[in-house]
N, C-alpha and C positions, 0 to 999 in steps of 0.2 A: 458380439462383434467389437462394440463400444468399447467394453471394459477391456479388451485385450488391446485394443488401439491405446488407450488411457496408460495401460501398463507400460507398453513399450514407449509410450512418450516419457514417462518418468523416469525410466531405468536406461533408456538408450545412452544418455551421456556418460554413464558409469561403464558401459561397454568398452568404450575406447579410453577407459582413464587408467593413468600410471599411477603407481603408488611408489612413494619414495619416503624413506624413513627421513626426519628431520634431524638436522645435527644441533648442538647447542647455539651457535651463532645464528642461525636462522630460525630459532624459537625463542630468542632473546626478546624478540619484541612482542611476543604472544603472552603466555602468562605462566609457562612452565618450560620444562626441557624435553618433554617426550610429546610424540604425536605423530600424525600421518597426515602427508599432503597428497590431495587428490588433483590430478593434472590431467585436462581432457581438451581435445579438440573434436568437434562432431558436426555432422550435417545430416539432419532428420527430416524425411518427407513423408508425410501421411496423405494418402490420396482422399480419403473420406471418414469422417466419424458421425455416427448418427445416434440420436436417442429417440426411439420408436415407442409411441404409447400403445400399449397391447389392447387397450379398450377399443378405440376407434381407428386405430392408424395413424394419429398425428404424428407428425416427423419434423424433428428440428436436426439440421446436419452442419457439419463443417468441413469443407472442402479444401483440396490444395493447401495444406499446412506445412509449413517450412519452418523448423526451429534449427538454428546453427550458430556456432560462433564465428565472429568475423574472421576475415583472411588475417593470416599471420597472427593470430590472437589466441590465447589459451584461457580456459577456466582454471581458476587455483582455487582450491577449497582446502584449508586446514581442519582436520579433524581430531578431537582429544576427548578424554575423560578427566574431569577436573572437579574440584570442589566449589561451592559457591563463592567461597573466599578468593580463591585463585581467579576465577572469572571475573568476579567484581573488581579486584584491584588491578585486573588487565586493562581496565578502561581507565586508567588513570586516577581513579578514585581511592579513597581509604577506608577501611572497615572501622576506623575511629570516629570518622563523621558519619557514617551510615551502617552502624552495626547490625541493624535488622536484615541488611541483604546478604550478610556473611555467616556462612556454617561451614562445617566439614562434611556436609551432604554431597554425594558425588552424583555427577549428570553428564549428559552428552552435550558436546558443543561444536556447531559447524562455523566456521570463520570463511565468510566467501570472500576472498581478497581480490579477486578480479571475475566478473561474470560479463564478458564482452559479447552479449548474444542478440540476436534478432529473432522475433516470432511473427509472422505472417500468416494471416488465412485468407486464402483466395476468394472463397464465397461463403457466405453465411446464408442458409436457406430455411425458410418456415414451410413446410408442406410443399417443395418443389420451387418456391418462389424465393428469388434472392433480395435479400435486403442490404447487400453491400459487401464490402471487404474491410478488415481491420487488422492492424498491426502495431506492435512495440517494437521500435528499433532503436540501435544506438544506445543501448542499456550500457550504463558505466558505473560500477561501484564507487569510483574515485575519479570522478569527471574533473576534478579541480588539478589533479596530479598530471593531468596530460598538458598543461601548460607551465612551461618553466618559471613564468614570472610570479606563479602562486606559492613558491617556496614557502618564503616568510609567513605568508597568509594560513598555510596549513600547519607550520610548526608546532604548534600546541597539542597537536591530535597524536595519540597513541596508533599504533597498529590497529588494534581491535575498533577504535573509534572511526576508522576509516574502511571498515569492511561491513559487509551486510551478514549479520550474525543470527543463528537459531541456537538456543539452548533448551534442553528437555530434561525434566526431573520427575520422579515419581510423584503423584500427589493427587491431582484432580480435586473435584469438588468435595467427594467423600473418602479420600485417600487411597482409592483404588484404581483412579486414572492417571493422566499425564499432566504436567505443567509446562506450557511452553513460555518463552520470551522471545520476541523477534524485534531485531534492531535494525533499522535503515539509518544510514549515516547521513549527515548533512551533505556530504560529498556526491551523494549518488544522484543521477540524472537519466532521464530516458525521453525518447520523442513516440508520440502515439498518434494514430491516424484513423479515420473513417473515410472511406472512398465509394462513391456511388457515381455512376456513369461517367468515370474519367476524373471527376472531380474530388479533391480531397479537403476534408477540414481536419486540420493538424494543430498540434501544440507540443511544448516540451514542459516536462514535468520535472520539477527539483524539488528538494526538501529543504532548501534554504533559499531566502529570497535575494539572491545575488547570481550574477552570471559569471560563471568561470572564465569566460574569455575576456573580461574586463582587467586591464593592466593596472588598475589603480585599487585593488581590494586590499591591498596592505597599507596605504597610505590615506585614503579616503574612506569615512565611515559611511553607515546607511543614510545619514542626514546631510551628506554632501560636504563634512568639515574635513580639513586635511590634518588628518592626527594618524598616528600608527594605529593599526588595527590588525586584528586576526580574526580566524573563523569561531573563537570563542566569544567574540563581542556580537555574533549574530546568532539569534534564536533559530532552531531548527532541529532536523531530524526526526525520526519516529522511534521512541523507546518503549515499546509495547510488553507489558508484564502480567503474569498472572492470566494467561490464556489456559483453559483447561479443556480435556476432552474427557468424557465419561459415556459409559454404556449404562443406560438405566432400563427400568422395566418398559417404559413407555418408548424408548427410542434412543437418540444419541444428543447428549447433554454437552453443548458447548459454553465454555464460559468467555464473555466478552473481554477483551484487553483493558488494562488501567493504564493511563499515560498523562503526561504533564507536558504542557508547551510544546506539543508539536506543529509542524509547519509543512503544509503540500502547497507549491507554488505553481500553477498551471500557466504558464507564461507563452508568449509569441503565438497566440491564435491565430492562424492563418487559414486561408480557403484559396484554392487553385489547384496548379499541378506544376510539374517539373517543366512543362513545354510552355505554358503561357505565364508562368510566375505566379506568386502568390501576394495576395492582400493581406496584410496584418490587421488584426482586430485589437483585442486588449487583453488584459492580464485580470486571472481570477486567483486570489491567495486566500487559503484557508489557514489562519495562524491561531497561537494561543489553544491549540487544540488539547482540550482536557477530557479523557475518557475516564469515566468511573466505574466501569465494569457493568455486569449485566449477564443475561444467558439467552442462548437459542435451543431449543428443543426440537429436533427433527423427528418427525414420527410419520408411520405410513398413514394411508389413507383410511380413514375409519370405516368407509364403505367397503365390504368384502368385494373383491374383484377388481376395485379400481387402484389406479398406479401413480395417483399424485402425491407429491411430498407435502405434508402439512407440517406448519410451525408455529410455535408459540415463543414470542420473542420479549424480552424484557431490557430496557435501556435506562440505566440508573439515573436517578436525579443528579443534577449537577454538571452531567454531560455538555459541553458546549465547545464553542469556537468562535472566532472574530473571523466575519466575511469581509474582503476587501475586493471592491472591484474598480479597476484602475486602468485609465488610458494615458497618453502621453503628458497630459497636463493636471489631471484632477482624480481623485478618488473618493469613494463613499466606503464607510465602513460601518459595521454594526456587529454587536456581540449577540450570538444566538445560543440559548441554552436551555436545559430541562428544568423548570421549576418543581417538577415533580417526576416520578417514574414514569416512563413511555410503555405503555403496555399494548401488546398486539397479540391477539388471541385468534388462533384459526385461520392465520394466512395460509396460503397454497401456492404451489407451482404445478402445472401440468401443461400439456400439449394435446391438441386435438385436431382432428382433420377439417373441422368446420371454423375454430375459433383462432388457430394457430398457437401461439404461447399464451397460456391462461395464468395470469396472475390473479389470485384472490387476496384483497387486502386484508380481510379478517375483521374483527372487532378492535378499532384504535382507540386508545384513552391517554391523555395525559394534557399537560400544560406547557407551552413553549414561550418563552420570554426573549423578546427582541429590543435590545436597549443599547445605549451609547452609540445611537446613530448619527455619524456625522459626515458633512460634504466640506472637502478641503483641498486646496492645490496640493501637487506631490512636493512643492518646495516646503511646507512645513517640517519643522523638525520633530523628532517623536515626543519632546517634552511640550511642545507648543500644541500638538493634536491631542495630547493627553487632556491638557486643560480648557480645551475648545468645548463651547457649550453644545450639548447634545441636541437632536431636533426632536428627540422624545422616545417614548418607549411603547411597545405594544405587547400585550399579553393574548395569546391563543389558548383556548379550551378545547381541546380536541376531543370529539366523539363521532368517530365514524362507523357507519353500520357494517355489519359483516356481510351484507350483499353487495358491497362495493367492489369492482373488479376493473382489471386492465387487460385487454387483448392486443396482442402485438402480432401483425399478419404481414407477410410478404405483398407488395403491390405491383 
């Protein structure tokens, strides 16, 4: 039942999709002159989806699931077959400056021009006990273009650089799998919430440390100086490459992405509801996100008749990010990175009627470095913050026994 519901969830949007051949003018901002545009509006309701452990009847269920485009808005996706050269140059870059990214190899590309959807789950239950409601709402691929005052700020971006994009090529880890790239633009934004007993903990997630509602983005930079500025002056977006999928003898092998200088800004943390109003807390920013790849091997339980999912995970040395915790006046910054590979062996996910959701942490080994720790007022410029004396550094050598676990239950 769960698998059928999941299949319906994935393919329902396409059932209402209109296909139209793109003419030369409409494709001029893409990368070539041929392609198909998928246009859809949908409203999908699933009463219940459940994952049931056949060992002892443990059950995790999602109820009252609503997935829909917003009123008077359409989902628009451009699909095409193109070479790596065409796709790369479609982002405003040149094969002369980065020749390694270009070749005549053909692949599939999906350019999500507009994804105005809401996804809400009315109840998340573990063994029949609710742990609350969750939702992702007001998703926008190009939130900044919703405001006319951002026209000059957005001017440098190509159409592809303002789209949520997925490309796929043959390859994988051993030449028999698939290589993916996923591009989340700087312009994307959505709201998220967790609700319990009528009270929400909510936030807005952006991929740039800038508010699209601000009317001064094109004239005032991140340090508050009055100078001409565009979105190119801001770090941001998530450009994840070399994601691989392979079927191997032991299970499903996933290659973790590589990325430089990504940003995830979780802003406007707030608690309350629409009736009583919200109290705003603070912001958490993950910037300078560098992913150096790695792997996740998903494999079945080694014990015959058991149904847990086992995992071996490697996160490569050098992976890291800068953590920023910020209120209205001050902020704390710290760089967190892996000084050596993080190795996790024998991690597992399972559900049981007694313990609820069981997360086996496995054997964890690695070294984490936390440095460039600073405390400063928000008024400091970027240059001033870079030369500020750090508070020190911390090195953590991790060695967690494979008997460690976490159980999550409804209360």
